[in-house]
C-alpha positions as CSV (number, residue, x, y, z in Angstrom):
1,M,0.0,0.0,0.0
2,P,1.4,3.4,-0.9
3,A,2.2,5.9,1.8
4,Y,-0.3,8.7,2.1
5,G,1.4,10.8,4.7
6,K,1.9,13.7,2.4
7,N,-1.3,13.3,0.4
8,L,-3.9,13.5,3.3
9,S,-4.3,16.2,5.8
10,P,-4.5,15.3,9.5
11,P,-8.3,15.7,9.5
12,E,-8.6,13.5,6.4
13,T,-6.4,10.9,8.1
14,T,-8.6,11.0,11.2
15,A,-11.7,10.6,9.1
16,L,-10.2,7.7,7.2
17,V,-9.3,5.9,10.4
18,A,-12.7,6.5,11.8
19,F,-14.3,5.1,8.7
20,L,-12.1,2.0,8.6
21,K,-13.0,1.3,12.3
22,T,-16.7,1.1,11.3
23,L,-15.9,-1.8,8.9
24,H,-14.9,-4.1,11.7
25,P,-17.8,-5.1,14.1
26,S,-16.7,-4.8,17.7
27,A,-18.0,-8.2,18.7
28,Q,-16.0,-9.9,15.9
29,T,-12.6,-11.3,16.7
30,P,-9.7,-10.0,14.6
31,A,-8.6,-12.0,11.6
32,R,-5.8,-14.5,12.1
33,D,-2.5,-14.0,10.3
34,A,-2.1,-17.3,8.6
35,S,1.4,-16.4,7.4
36,R,2.7,-16.4,11.0
37,S,1.7,-20.0,11.7
38,A,3.3,-21.1,8.4
39,V,6.6,-19.5,9.4
40,L,6.6,-20.9,12.9
41,Q,6.1,-24.5,11.8
């Protein structure tokens, strides 16, 4: 993912983070990172 640090203003970054948080229901557990278990085995 490209860096957006210089393309988004602080209020735009805050709004983006707030929006992304709405996409994950609070009662749902986070996704498991399958790549970690593949490396550890």
